[in-house]
C-alpha positions as CSV (number, residue, x, y, z in Angstrom):
1,M,180.5,51.4,30.6
2,A,179.0,48.5,32.6
3,T,175.5,46.9,32.7
4,L,174.1,44.4,35.1
5,T,173.3,41.0,33.7
6,G,170.7,40.1,36.4
7,S,172.2,36.7,37.2
8,S,175.7,36.4,38.4
9,G,177.9,38.8,36.4
10,V,178.2,42.3,34.9
11,N,178.9,43.0,31.2
12,V,181.6,45.6,30.5
13,F,181.8,47.4,27.2
14,L,185.4,49.1,26.9
15,G,185.5,52.4,25.0
16,Q,187.7,52.2,21.8
17,G,188.5,55.9,22.0
18,D,186.6,56.7,18.8
19,G,183.0,56.8,20.3
20,T,182.5,53.1,19.9
21,F,182.6,50.2,22.3
22,S,184.1,46.7,22.2
23,A,182.1,43.6,22.5
24,A,180.8,42.8,26.0
25,V,183.1,41.1,28.5
26,T,181.1,39.3,31.3
27,L,182.9,39.5,34.7
28,P,181.7,37.2,37.4
29,T,180.0,38.5,40.6
30,N,177.8,36.8,43.2
31,N,174.0,36.2,42.9
32,R,172.0,39.1,41.4
33,P,174.2,42.1,41.0
34,L,172.1,45.2,41.8
35,T,174.3,48.3,41.7
36,I,177.8,49.3,40.5
37,S,180.3,51.9,41.8
38,V,183.4,52.8,40.0
39,G,186.5,54.1,41.7
40,D,190.3,53.5,42.2
41,L,189.9,51.0,45.0
42,N,193.6,49.9,45.2
43,N,195.3,53.2,44.4
44,D,196.9,52.1,41.2
45,G,195.4,54.9,39.0
46,K,192.9,52.6,37.2
47,P,189.2,52.4,37.7
48,D,187.9,49.3,39.6
49,L,184.4,48.1,40.2
50,A,182.5,47.5,43.4
51,V,179.2,45.5,42.7
52,A,176.5,45.2,45.4
53,N,174.8,41.7,45.2
54,Y,171.2,41.5,46.1
55,N,170.7,37.8,46.9
56,S,174.0,37.2,48.7
57,D,174.1,40.6,50.7
58,N,177.7,41.2,49.8
59,I,179.9,43.2,47.6
60,S,182.0,41.8,44.7
61,V,185.2,43.8,44.0
62,I,186.6,43.7,40.5
63,L,190.1,45.1,40.2
64,N,191.2,46.5,36.8
65,T,194.2,44.4,35.7
66,S,194.6,46.1,32.2
67,Q,198.0,47.3,31.1
């Protein structure tokens, strides 16, 4: 689950597998993240994030580096 922080990052809450979530981890993006898309962007079998940034008119790609 991810939420937009409205400034320069997104908060990600990882599922614990029992219906609960971990504490938020803030991942950096550019100015004013607006929307998020989740998909396997580098074909490694793990979900990655693509975040559209409103003020900077670009996309931040956050690759999943978990084990």
